[in-house]
N, C-alpha and C positions, 0 to 999 in steps of 0.2 A: 756229629750230629748236635752237640749240645748244644754248640753255637748256632745252628739253624734255630732251633727250640726258642731262644732266649733273642734272636732277632724278630723272630713269629710274633713270641709274644709283649715286643718293646711295637714293632706296626701296630699289635691291636689295640694294645692302651692308645695312641698315639689317635687314631683315629675316634675313640670315643671319646678322646680328650676336645674332640675338631667337633666334632657333631653337640657336645656340651655349650662348647663356644655359639658355635650357631643357632640352637635354638633358643640363648639367654637373651636374643636380638627383640627387642617389641614387635610387634604387628605394624605394619603402616596402616594409620589413621585414615577411611575413607571420608571422603568431606561429606556432606548430606545439602539435598539440592536446595535450591532459595525457594522459600516460602512466597508463593502469585501474593501481590499488590492490590487490593480494589480499590477503585480510584472512586472515589464521588461519582456518581450520573451529572449531566450539565443542568446545568437549572435550565427552565423552557424560555424564548424571549418572550416578554411581553406585547415586542410587535414586531409583524413582519411588511417584509420590506417589496413591494414591486413598482417595478417601473413602465414606463410608456413616450408615447407624443404626446407634446403639449401641438391643440390642434384648435382650427378656428370655425363655427357654418358657414362662413357665407369667402368661401376663396376659389376664382375661378380665371381661368386661361378665356380672356375676352377674344374674338373670334370674327374674318371678316363675313359678312354679311351679304357680300356683294363684291364679282369683278371689279379690280380698277390698281390706279397706282395710288397711293401716301404720297398726297400733295402738300400736309402739314402731321409736327408732331407736335405738340403742348405739353409732354409730362417723359419723367424720365425716372428711373431706378431708383426710388424711394421716396418718389413724391408725393406728401398724402392729399388725397382726393376725397372729393365732396360726392354723393349718388348723385348722377343725371352731368357730371361734368366732364366739359370737353379736354377726352383725352391724345385727340387726334384726327386727322378728316382724311376722305380719298375724293380723288378730285372728281367734281358735280359737274363740271360746263357742261357738258352733254346733257345729263339728268336734268340740271334747271335750267337747259333751253325745251327742252321736249314736256316740263312741266311748264313752262311759262307757255307755249304754243297749245297744250290743255289747259289753262286758263280760260286764257282765250276765244278758246272753242264754245267753253258754257257761257262764256259772255255772251258770246254771239248766237247761241240758240234761245240765252236767256232772254235776248231782243225777240226774234221770233215768234217765243210762246209769246210772249205779249202783245204782239202785232197780230198775232194770233186769236186773240182771245176779245184783243178789240175787235175784228174784224166781225168776230161771234156777236155783239153785242150789237152793232150795227145793223148785224143781220137780221138779230130779236125782236130790234125794232120794227125793224122794215114789214116781218111777220104778222107784227102786231099791227098798224097800220091795215095790212094786207085783210087780215082778219075782220076791221071793223070795216074795211070796204067792201069784203065778201059779205056782211051782216047787211048791210044797207044796200046792195045788191048794184053796185056800181062796178064789181069786176069781175072777172068768170071764176070759172070754178079752177082752172088749171091755173092761173096767173095767182091764185090760192097756195095753189099745192106746190107753187115753183119757190114762194116766197119758203114755206118750211122743208123743202128739202135741201136749199141755200143752207138754212142753218144748219141742221143736221150733217152734212157734208162740212160746212166749216167746225164743226164740235168734231170731225171724227179727224181731222187736221190738226185739232189742237194735242188732242193725247198722244199725235204721230210727234208733235211737238215733243209733247211731257216727257215722252219715252224717249226721243233722244236727247236729252236736257240730262234725261237721270243716270242715260250715257256717260255722257261728256263729264259731268260729276265723280263717276266712277273713275272712270279716268283719269281722272287728275287725282284724283285719292290714290291710287294705285302708283302715280308718277311721284306725288307728296311723301309715299312710304319709301318708294326706290330713296328716294333724295335724304330720308332721313338713316338710311344707312350708310350712306357717307359719313356719317356723323358719328366716330369712335367714343362711346358716350362710358363713362363709371358707372357700373352696375349699383353699388350700395358705396359705404362712404368707407375708407380702409386707406390702404396705403399701395404704390408701385410697384410690386417685389422684382418684374422683369420687364426686360420693352428687348420685343423677338424683329420688330423692323426695325427698316430705316426710309426716310425721306427718298421720292422718287422708284421703292421697290413696288416692282409687278403682286398684288396678293391676288389669290386666287376664295370662294366662297368657302368657310370653315380653317383659310389659315390661322395661325395662330397670331396678336398683335399688342397685349401686351398683358402683365399675367398681374391681375388685381387680390389683392388678400384684406380680410379684413383684420384690425386688430386687437379685436374686445366679442364678446367676451372668450377669455384662454378657458379650452379644457384641456382632459388631461383623460386618456385611455388608455386602461391597461386591464389583464387579466389577473386572478389570482384563482389561487386549487379549490376544486371542487366543497370542500370541506367550509367556505364564508359560507355557502349557500343556507341564505337563512340567518345570519350571522351579518351579514351588511344589508344597507338597508337604503334606500331614496329616501336624504335628507339628512344623514348622518356628514361627521364632519370630521377630515383630514387633514392632514400635515404635510405639506408638497413641499420638497424641497428641489433647487437645479441639479442635474446630476454632476456639476463643477463645481457648483456650491453650494456643499451642504450647509452650512451656518445657517444665511437668511432665510426662515420657512414664510409657509404661505399659506391661507387656510384657503379650503376646497369644499365646496356640499357635494354630496353622490345625488347624480341626477337622473342615470338610469343604470337599472340593474338585468344583466342578461337572462331570460326566465329560464333556460336554459339552460346545460351542461354541452359542450364540446365534447363529444367523444373520441377524438384524434386527441385531446390534449389536455381532460378532461378539466378545464378553468372554467370560468366563466366567467365574461368581459361587463366591464365597471365604465361608465363616464361618468367624470367630476366635473365641474365647474369654479374657478379659483372666483374668491368672493373679493379679494381685499385687494390692495392695487395689486401687480403683475412683477412692481418693481424691471430686474434684470430679465426675466423670463421673454418664451418670446417665439409663436410662431412657427415650430418644425422641430425644436431644440426635445431634447431625451429629458423627463423629469423622472424622480422618484417619491411613493406615494407611503407613507404609514400607513399600517390600520393594524390595528386592534388583535391580535391572535384570538381564536377561538377561545371559551375557556371547555 
């Protein structure tokens, strides 16, 4: 019995000692969350960068004005041309022959008119003589009327031939215009950008023959957010650079500013013109425009 009591006392003492040792351990320290770092707001950029295509006012496809076969081509892509310069020709042999016939008809009708006008003058002289003879009672009234009616009839013939002459001249003019349509001319100064036809090819009215484009003045068309309304005006100076080379700068002047905002994109359209040397800029290229941001 005494042994059990002693074992129990020792067991209790050991448990108390173990609990004391465990409570002496330091409590774990919890790490505090990191303080948030506030970054400074980025400074607003002084300029806004927009981009758009370089365009020219004059740029058209020269189309055939009549049916025919291409007989001659005088230019190719890259050829500089002047307004009215011959680009090519359609076969004009048939229309030229018709024009020659019309011109001959005009000359023939003119000769007829001159003959009838001379005839009228002769009959007018006969009428004057008949009137004097009637005053002298040398001829009858019927003879006088005959001379008068003859003059009147020939005057109608003169009018008829004169109208025939007008008709012949109009026909000759129509054929002359058709003959001009066989000559393909440059509509303005520029360069041939593309040739669509070959010699011997048959074309119809409206078929494209050449693409002619002006090279100056160069203009750029671009859009800006609606916040620029009232901040960009006609006459403002802008800086333009090629999209592939931002080192070479060009000056441009604002020509047009859209008076309305496009509701689908909330933008306004601007047109500016390059005022200095174009350098490497070409029509059709994409360029960048620097615009001061509204304050």
